[in-house]
Every structure is written in C-alpha cells, then in structure tokens.
VEXRO-100181 format. One line per 4 residues: number of its first residue (from 1); for each residue x, y, z of C-alpha. Coordinates in pm, whole numbers, always signed. Example, Ala and Ser with C-alpha at 12.3 -4.5 7.8 and 13.67 -1.06 7.14 Angstrom:
<milums>
1> +1230,-450,+780  +1367,-106,+714
</milums>
This chain:
<milums>
1> +1702,+2316,-993  +1678,+2258,-1368  +1846,+2425,-1664  +1625,+2672,-1854
5> +1728,+2863,-2166  +1731,+3242,-2139  +1535,+3421,-2414  +1706,+3631,-2679
9> +1544,+3955,-2555  +1700,+3919,-2209  +2045,+3848,-2353  +2016,+4163,-2564
13> +1917,+4369,-2260  +2207,+4227,-2054  +2458,+4317,-2326  +2316,+4666,-2378
17> +2330,+4733,-2005  +2695,+4624,-1990  +2794,+4820,-2304  +2632,+5140,-2179
21> +2803,+5139,-1838  +2554,+4949,-1624  +2600,+4651,-1394  +2487,+4337,-1577
25> +2389,+3990,-1449  +2493,+4037,-1087  +2435,+3685,-955  +2245,+3591,-637
29> +2112,+3257,-512  +1755,+3254,-381  +1752,+3104,-29  +1424,+3245,+104
33> +1201,+3552,+114  +1325,+3654,+458  +1682,+3716,+332  +1787,+4060,+195
37> +2002,+4051,-121  +2264,+4329,-126  +2381,+4487,-451  +2752,+4458,-527
41> +2799,+4823,-629  +2665,+5115,-418  +2464,+5400,-559  +2220,+5207,-778
45> +1946,+5409,-945  +1625,+5245,-816  +1429,+5300,-1140  +1688,+5100,-1337
49> +1690,+4789,-1115  +1575,+4486,-1314  +1559,+4128,-1182  +1541,+3814,-1396
53> +1543,+3454,-1276  +1395,+3108,-1298  +1031,+3048,-1199  +862,+2711,-1262
57> +1162,+2610,-1477  +1122,+2915,-1703  +1336,+3231,-1717  +1115,+3536,-1651
61> +1142,+3905,-1560  +1016,+3975,-1207  +808,+4286,-1147  +932,+4549,-905
65> +677,+4656,-646  +480,+4334,-702  +730,+4050,-670  +1011,+4236,-496
69> +1104,+4579,-354  +1433,+4766,-384  +1530,+4927,-51  +1719,+5241,-159
73> +1849,+5323,+191  +1988,+4973,+257  +2068,+4909,-111  +1915,+4561,-99
77> +1647,+4368,-291  +1376,+4218,-69  +1132,+3956,-201  +769,+3999,-106
81> +591,+3731,+97  +236,+3855,+27  +157,+3662,-290  +416,+3786,-539
85> +617,+3553,-760  +959,+3441,-642  +1244,+3238,-797  +1255,+2860,-768
89> +1413,+2745,-444  +1796,+2750,-454  +1797,+2879,-812  +2007,+3178,-921
93> +1862,+3514,-1018  +2037,+3810,-1180  +2013,+4188,-1125  +2085,+4458,-1385
97> +2111,+4824,-1281  +2286,+5157,-1342  +2476,+5361,-1082  +2474,+5739,-1072
101> +2850,+5803,-1085  +2952,+5560,-1361  +3114,+5732,-1665  +2965,+5603,-1990
105> +3137,+5613,-2330  +2841,+5443,-2501  +2495,+5572,-2419  +2271,+5509,-2721
109> +2025,+5225,-2650  +1782,+5328,-2925  +1671,+5064,-3180  +1896,+5063,-3487
113> +2192,+5227,-3316  +2540,+5075,-3348  +2537,+4977,-2981  +2198,+4806,-3004
117> +2284,+4630,-3333  +2609,+4497,-3184  +2433,+4374,-2869  +2154,+4207,-3067
121> +2404,+4025,-3292  +2586,+3874,-2994  +2257,+3810,-2809  +2130,+3597,-3096
125> +2437,+3372,-3077  +2407,+3343,-2700  +2036,+3256,-2725  +2100,+2987,-2988
129> +2370,+2823,-2776  +2152,+2845,-2464  +1863,+2676,-2647  +2095,+2400,-2768
133> +2218,+2350,-2412  +1858,+2324,-2292  +1782,+2060,-2557  +2087,+1861,-2445
137> +1970,+1886,-2082  +1615,+1777,-2166  +1733,+1485,-2378  +1860,+1313,-2061
141> +1515,+1271,-1903  +1235,+1029,-1986  +960,+1293,-1975  +1136,+1542,-2206
145> +1357,+1336,-2438  +1227,+1250,-2784  +1328,+1063,-3096  +1678,+916,-3090
149> +1750,+1080,-2752  +1464,+883,-2598  +1600,+567,-2763  +1933,+623,-2586
153> +1756,+671,-2250  +1557,+350,-2307  +1879,+164,-2393  +1999,+219,-2036
157> +1719,-21,-1931  +1784,-261,-2222  +1463,-143,-2393  +1428,-77,-2766
161> +1152,+96,-2959  +891,-151,-3087  +858,-172,-3464  +693,-400,-3721
165> +785,-708,-3514  +490,-633,-3285  +140,-706,-3411  -125,-437,-3390
169> -490,-377,-3458  -802,-212,-3316  -1034,-281,-3025  -1395,-163,-2995
173> -1494,-36,-2648  -1873,-55,-2596  -2159,+9,-2357  -2525,-96,-2378
177> -2681,+250,-2326  -2579,+596,-2454  -2311,+757,-2236  -2429,+1029,-1997
181> -2099,+1214,-2044  -1757,+1182,-2207  -1565,+865,-2111  -1190,+862,-2173
185> -1002,+547,-2269  -642,+633,-2172  -339,+548,-2380  -179,+238,-2230
189> -504,+67,-2132  -423,-302,-2089  -631,-577,-2251  -577,-951,-2278
193> -701,-1276,-2426  -828,-1567,-2220  -493,-1746,-2261  -292,-1453,-2121
197> -166,-1268,-2433  -151,-896,-2349  -217,-586,-2560  -227,-214,-2485
201> -390,+87,-2648  -139,+314,-2822  -345,+634,-2824  -612,+801,-2612
205> -974,+784,-2728  -1292,+946,-2592  -1639,+792,-2603  -1849,+1106,-2641
209> -2176,+1178,-2465  -2463,+990,-2632  -2237,+740,-2812  -2234,+364,-2762
213> -1880,+272,-2872  -1537,+399,-2966  -1244,+231,-3145  -885,+252,-3017
217> -559,+128,-3176  -370,-147,-2991  -28,-314,-3005  +87,-651,-2866
221> +324,-647,-2572  +500,-961,-2694  +717,-966,-3005  +647,-1193,-3300
225> +361,-1427,-3386  +239,-1439,-3023  +67,-1108,-3097  -130,-1247,-3392
229> -481,-1331,-3272  -811,-1395,-3447  -1125,-1183,-3444  -1305,-1159,-3107
233> -1024,-1313,-2900  -927,-996,-2709  -1206,-953,-2452  -1057,-870,-2108
237> -995,-514,-1984  -718,-560,-1727  -777,-221,-1565  -1154,-153,-1579
241> -1278,+184,-1705  -1593,+315,-1536  -1870,+337,-1798  -1712,+88,-2042
245> -1882,-253,-2030  -1704,-463,-2295  -1412,-456,-2535  -1336,-678,-2833
249> -1126,-684,-3150  -1361,-704,-3449  -1077,-804,-3682  -757,-1009,-3650
253> -438,-833,-3540  -170,-784,-3805  +191,-669,-3857  +251,-320,-3993
257> +544,-84,-4046  +443,+168,-3778  +696,+219,-3499  +622,+279,-3133
261> +566,+649,-3059  +760,+850,-2802  +465,+852,-2559  +427,+474,-2581
265> +800,+421,-2522  +798,+661,-2226  +517,+465,-2063  +710,+138,-2099
269> +1022,+300,-1952  +829,+423,-1646  +672,+81,-1590  +1010,-91,-1625
273> +1170,+149,-1376  +896,+96,-1121  +904,-281,-1146  +1285,-295,-1163
277> +1316,-100,-839  +1070,-335,-664  +1019,-58,-410  +645,+8,-432
281> +318,-176,-396  +245,-94,-760  +549,-298,-868  +371,-608,-737
285> +21,-506,-847  +109,-415,-1207  +320,-729,-1248  +16,-939,-1149
289> -215,-742,-1380  +14,-761,-1682  +134,-1120,-1646  -178,-1309,-1534
293> -498,-1304,-1737  -815,-1227,-1540  -644,-1012,-1276  -717,-641,-1302
297> -727,-331,-1085  -1083,-412,-984  -1005,-750,-825  -658,-711,-667
301> -544,-498,-374  -187,-466,-246  -135,-308,+99  +144,-280,+354
305> +88,-417,+704  +130,-112,+928  +186,-326,+1238  +456,-553,+1090
309> +748,-384,+910  +846,-555,+586  +510,-729,+543  +282,-682,+239
313> -63,-839,+192  -220,-913,-149  -596,-970,-163  -781,-1110,-466
317> -1151,-1109,-544  -1177,-1366,-823  -1489,-1532,-962  -1501,-1904,-1035
321> -1273,-2180,-913  -911,-2099,-836  -694,-2393,-945  -347,-2483,-825
325> -189,-2365,-1153  -324,-2011,-1104  -197,-2002,-745  +146,-2117,-864
329> +162,-1844,-1132  +53,-1581,-880  +321,-1684,-633  +591,-1690,-902
333> +492,-1340,-1017  +490,-1206,-660  +829,-1361,-588  +988,-1199,-897
337> +830,-857,-827  +873,-823,-450  +1169,-637,-289  +1434,-846,-114
341> +1357,-898,+254  +984,-824,+219  +734,-1098,+305  +425,-1106,+81
345> +113,-1304,+174  -206,-1358,-28  -558,-1485,+33  -576,-1745,-244
349> -643,-2101,-121  -401,-2384,-184  -674,-2583,-363  -1006,-2491,-520
353> -1169,-2377,-193  -1327,-2033,-206  -1373,-1989,+167  -1085,-1744,+217
357> -1150,-1521,-84  -1323,-1184,-107  -1630,-1196,-333  -1636,-936,-610
361> -1930,-694,-632  -2191,-758,-896  -2269,-478,-1141  -2604,-411,-965
365> -2431,-389,-624  -2167,-151,-757  -2433,+71,-915  -2628,+80,-589
369> -2316,+190,-396  -2247,+463,-652  -2606,+593,-632  -2589,+607,-253
373> -2272,+815,-270  -2349,+1179,-189  -2354,+1386,-506  -2392,+1765,-551
377> -2766,+1827,-561  -2949,+2128,-698  -2838,+2468,-819  -2771,+2787,-622
381> -2976,+3075,-761  -2896,+3434,-654  -3195,+3653,-561  -3263,+3991,-720
385> -3137,+4196,-423  -2797,+4029,-432  -2778,+4058,-813  -2831,+4432,-781
389> -2506,+4463,-580  -2299,+4309,-862  -2151,+4478,-1171  -2396,+4489,-1460
393> -2392,+4165,-1658  -2129,+3999,-1437  -2138,+3743,-1156  -1812,+3749,-955
397> -1710,+3418,-796  -1452,+3295,-550  -1321,+2938,-530  -1141,+2735,-267
401> -959,+2414,-366  -789,+2159,-143  -564,+1910,-321  -424,+1566,-251
405> -117,+1515,-467  -36,+1194,-654  +333,+1214,-563  +388,+1295,-193
409> +766,+1348,-196  +784,+1683,-376  +982,+1998,-303  +810,+2319,-195
413> +872,+2469,-540  +711,+2168,-713  +406,+2187,-486  +373,+2560,-557
417> +394,+2491,-931  +109,+2239,-910  -101,+2483,-706  -32,+2757,-963
421> -140,+2527,-1248  -465,+2441,-1068  -531,+2810,-1005  -479,+2884,-1375
425> -708,+2593,-1472  -988,+2726,-1247  -961,+3079,-1386  -946,+2961,-1749
429> -1248,+2732,-1700  -1467,+3005,-1548  -1355,+3278,-1788  -1424,+3046,-2085
433> -1789,+2998,-1983  -2024,+3165,-2233  -2245,+3455,-2127  -2541,+3316,-1930
437> -2395,+2964,-1894  -2430,+2811,-1548  -2123,+2692,-1361  -2144,+2312,-1331
441> -1971,+2199,-1015  -1868,+1853,-1138  -1714,+1990,-1460  -1496,+2235,-1270
445> -1393,+1961,-1027  -1313,+1735,-1323  -1088,+2004,-1472  -897,+2023,-1142
449> -839,+1649,-1100  -761,+1601,-1472  -395,+1669,-1397  -179,+1360,-1334
453> -26,+1547,-1040  -361,+1557,-851  -514,+1239,-706  -811,+1401,-528
457> -960,+1743,-464  -1225,+1919,-256  -1397,+2223,-409  -1599,+2515,-272
461> -1758,+2774,-504  -1914,+3097,-371  -2087,+3397,-529  -1934,+3729,-422
465> -2173,+4004,-312  -2050,+4362,-304  -1976,+4475,+51  -2107,+4156,+213
469> -2006,+3799,+290  -2008,+3560,-9  -2314,+3342,-57  -2277,+2980,+60
473> -2254,+2750,-241  -2070,+2440,-127  -2102,+2138,-357  -2360,+2306,-581
477> -2400,+2423,-937  -2425,+2802,-970  -2695,+2967,-1184  -2559,+3283,-1345
481> -2907,+3429,-1415  -2804,+3521,-1769  -2482,+3691,-1654  -2115,+3620,-1730
485> -1939,+3424,-1458  -1602,+3582,-1380  -1323,+3536,-1129  -993,+3698,-1035
489> -682,+3484,-969  -668,+3654,-628  -1008,+3497,-547  -883,+3142,-607
493> -735,+2980,-296  -545,+2656,-360  -391,+2451,-79  -323,+2096,+25
497> -567,+1870,+208  -496,+1818,+574  -303,+1496,+627  -335,+1320,+962
501> -19,+1173,+1111  -132,+887,+1334  +69,+828,+1651  +100,+506,+1849
505> +272,+543,+2188  +396,+247,+2393  +475,+322,+2761  +679,+70,+2964
509> +666,+103,+3345  +879,-44,+3623  +832,-70,+3999  +1006,+178,+4224
513> +1088,-102,+4470  +1290,-371,+4288  +1189,-630,+4553  +818,-581,+4491
517> +699,-914,+4342  +329,-819,+4321  +159,-898,+3992  -53,-595,+3896
521> -260,-465,+3606  -277,-119,+3456  -541,+87,+3632  -794,+296,+3445
525> -660,+607,+3620  -307,+529,+3500  -420,+489,+3136  -636,+804,+3151
529> -363,+1021,+3306  -92,+898,+3069  -318,+958,+2767  -410,+1305,+2896
533> -42,+1392,+2942  +37,+1289,+2581  -264,+1485,+2449  -141,+1794,+2637
537> +193,+1771,+2458  +18,+1740,+2120  -216,+2032,+2194  +87,+2259,+2232
541> +83,+2270,+1851  +456,+2223,+1791  +550,+2134,+1433  +818,+1895,+1560
545> +722,+1636,+1822  +1016,+1518,+2034  +1010,+1188,+2221  +1182,+1367,+2510
549> +875,+1588,+2555  +642,+1286,+2574  +887,+1108,+2805  +885,+1398,+3054
553> +506,+1439,+3047  +441,+1065,+3090  +696,+1035,+3371  +519,+1311,+3565
557> +175,+1155,+3503  +286,+808,+3621  +446,+942,+3940  +135,+1146,+4024
561> -99,+848,+3964  +73,+566,+4152  +391,+619,+4356  +474,+248,+4327
565> +558,+283,+3957  +783,+495,+3743  +881,+508,+3378  +1128,+236,+3277
569> +1487,+358,+3276  +1557,+203,+2937  +1318,+261,+2646  +1033,+384,+2862
573> +852,+547,+2569  +836,+414,+2210  +690,+655,+1953  +558,+523,+1620
577> +405,+744,+1347  +219,+677,+1022  +167,+947,+758  -182,+853,+634
581> -170,+1006,+285  +179,+885,+188  +191,+561,+389  +533,+654,+533
585> +605,+481,+866  +837,+584,+1148  +918,+321,+1410  +1061,+411,+1751
589> +1123,+767,+1632  +1311,+1028,+1835  +1130,+1310,+1654  +836,+1349,+1414
593> +819,+1665,+1200  +502,+1803,+1036  +457,+1995,+714  +213,+2287,+689
597> -86,+2069,+592  -30,+1792,+847  -162,+1740,+1200  -107,+1485,+1474
601> -379,+1232,+1557  -328,+1010,+1862  -437,+663,+1752  -339,+447,+2047
605> -166,+455,+2386  -49,+126,+2538  +74,+115,+2899  +261,-197,+3006
609> +361,-309,+3356  +649,-546,+3429  +522,-902,+3393  +676,-1036,+3712
613> +662,-724,+3923  +1039,-673,+3943  +1063,-410,+3670
</milums>
C-alpha cells in the first residue's frame, strides 16, 4: 500500500459532514469483496452513505450501486464482485454518512455559508499538508524522486549526477532504404568504439516512416578525457535496434555544461541495483554488453540450467577469431557479475578455435526468418446485411487481450492496474480513430505492448452484430466501410496468458521381499500405470498440488501392477516444478500452488528400481 494525498474537495466534504452532525471518515481496511463492512453507528440514512478510498494509488470516490451496495437491513457495505471498482488490497477506505436521530446544531451546507467557509478554510490547510506528505513519500523512490531528492537516493549507491566532466555529442542512426514505419531509438541505447569506450543516448528519438536517418544525443559513460573521441569512431550498437543498420558520430565528442537529467540518472540507478544484487541473468548479460566491445544483445544469451541448481550457461555467437585476451576479459567480467555460489560456464574456446561457437545469422538469413513468420494477412470486410444491423454510421467492436507481464512477481492489485491501463489504451486507440478509418491490427497490438509492464500480448478483434454472434476477425485488420469504429470498456476483456507449470516426478521403488536379489528393469506396464495415476491427480483440477496426493496414487498403481514392488518408504516420490514464464524452480516440493492463469503440464515421469534388488 502506498501513500496518496487526499484532494481538497474530499477534505472539505469530510469537515462539513462532521460539523453538521454526520459520521465522518469511519475507517475500514479492505480485505476482500466477500467480507461485509459494518457501520459503527446504527440508523444510517442510505442516501447519505459515501465511500472514499485508494484505487490504483489514487484517492477516489466510489459509486454506490456500481462499486458497492449499502445493505440497509444489515447496516453493512458490501463490495460488488461483478466488475465494479474496489479499493487497493489491504488499503483503508472511509465512510461518511448521517443517522436519522442525530441532533444537529449546524445544518447549513450551502456554498458561502459560515459552516462551509470554515470547513473549506481548514480543508485547504489539510490538503496542502497531505500533498507535502505525498511529495516526501515519493522522494524516497527511484521512479518518483526528482532533482535533489533523486541525488540523495543515488548517493545511497555511491552514485552522483554526471556533469561537465563527461563528454557528450551526437550519433547518427541510419538505414539504407526509407523506413516502412516509425522506428524508436530508446533513451539509454548503448554504443561503443572498437577499443571498448562506451556511450549511451540521453534522450529518445524516432526515425519516422520514409526517413533514412535520425540524430540522437549521447554521453560518455566514463568520466574525463576517455570520453573524448574523434569523428567516426563510435560505430557499434551494443543492443541492436531492428530497422537500424548503422550508427556513427559525424563530429568529435566534447565537454559541455549540461548535467545528467533525472531520467538518465534513474536508468543508471536501476542498472547499478540490478548488477549489485547479482541475482538475475541480466546482471551477467548487461555487464558483458557494457564492459566488452563487440558483445551485444544479439550475440549473447544467458540461461539457467533447469536440471542443475546453481548453474548458469552463457552462449556467444561472435564473428571472427576469438583470442585469449577476449576470453580472459569475458571470464573476469562473469566472475565479478555472478552471484556467490553460482557456477557460470561459457562456450568460448580456450584458443582461437571456432568449433564450439554458435554462428551468428547473416542479415539475409534473419530477413528470411522474419518473412516466414506468420503475419496478419488481409482485411475483414463486413457485408451489407450485417452493416444494416448496426447503428447508423457506427461499427461496434469487441476486443480480447491476453498479456504476458514483464515483471512476474506482482501483487493482485498491481496486475489489475496493468490490465486496467491496457483496457484504457485499447478504448482510447479505437475511439481516436477518424470516421471511416480502418482498424489496423498491428498498430493496436503495438499500443498494447508499448507499456514497459507488458512483454508480450495476444489480440483478438471482432465486429459486433446486433442480436447475433460477433464476426470472426482474429489477427486481421478491420475495414469500417466508412463508419466510425467504436467500443465500450465493457467489451474489452483483458487477462493474463496461460502459463504452463512443468512437472517432473521421480518415483523410487523397493522390493516387498528384502531378500529378493533379482536384478529387474522397469516394465512398460509399470511406467504407463504410474504415469496414468499422476495424470488422474492432475486432471482433478486442484489449484494446489500436494505431494501426498501423488504419493497415494502412485503407491496404489505400483501395487496393482506388480505385487513384488512397492513405493520406497523414504522419499518414494520427488516432485519438481518449473514455472515456464517466470523461470522459478521448485525442487523436491511438498506442494505446488497455481495462480488463476497457470496450469500443470506433466513433462516427465521417471520410475527407478533398486539397483541390487534389495530395496
């Protein structure tokens, strides 16, 4: 829960309610829609009940009959579960109301009255203090602090704002043919010289459709004269941008009086935090990209070994000979960036041999792969009969969006906020289309994934016919036939992509007779029956999978298949799980819990017999 300033208008209403005999700011904590929230004083007048609280880190007034209902008989507030807004999880909300039997000495709430003027005077002071408190709260976080407050946050990591000690200049990003669409060069794009001196863009630039080049400002990452380079020396894009072919500085870099902006400092703080923690694959990858010239996001891959805990593999696809000096620098960078206790291996040879490396794709090969990728083809056109069922001049639409989030470990309230923002983006995009403009599928999809919170999305667009099923329009542009495309927020479904949770089950058997010395192998019937028993447990559809349930099912399957064997008394079943989207691993788990968008997928079942037949 975050601190959010309450607006002046709500303070004034709270004070007026209290001055005129009402109950003001009765506090309740939101713990779920299924809970009723009882009023502290009986006899509340239902028409006067007003609820305010925090939603998406903003104080708002909730709407009775839409977001909540007041149960007059039970004298409780009940939150609706059918699409209405609700407070942020575990946040506090406040209820104002009047009761029928309360004597009131002050009753005039009219504008300009003494009571209203007095309440408004105090409300202004409360609102000012609340806003100051909010600014103090925000100044403690990287994403919201600014100016000197951000400098203090950066000082916790021994970082200072870059000033005239860092050389700057401009780099020209180019392509050989006019761009088919807008190409964004993000702020923070890394570039380097052939001898390893690094620079980054300090502002976002867009190469517009039909253009051949765009210029972006840059600043050196190293202080002092190391950032002074001659014309044409900066030529490597460390993290390639699709559609940009080359980059170069057409003039020498120079020292100026401009200081590092807040956005630039924030980006350095985030990178420092990630690398300092040494807890992610990106800590290793970005250290290699930023410290070694010639390594970029297109030729390095860092992955965890799912079968060996604490093992990370780095693969390079480098062109040309790899000398011993490069290998040494790579290993030094990996050693300084890896977490303690984690073993990191790489595919670079010890000498100049290229036999163990992954060849990089040529530009022609990459283009061929892109062209083979399935793209939305054609445009859906609505026939005259279906157009006749629609309101004159309008074409109603409905949209379904499935998201994959960039950050997996979010609270339910944060996920809902992202879904709400995507829903708003879809509605604003469609409503902003001019009369008669077609809906372009890729543009709408681009608007959805433009958010940093969304890493991938699947989109379905349908045309709504009056009194009939919507037209199928999956992966297509939609021709509006000269009409205005329109959509209601209630016709935009936003959810999360289904995430498979892969299960690996190891079953250890023992002989019933401890004197049986026969060496045996696992029969096909045993493997089939054990696998079927595990599948039956998964098909029950429980959101929490217990190892005890698998243990019981496997024990019964083994006994029914071969009476000579039974499940081992100690550690008979080992349950491992991998969450595919987040990469989270559970080894030898007693229980595995699913979220709403997750499902179990049985990846492997291994049945082992005692090696010497004695269990």
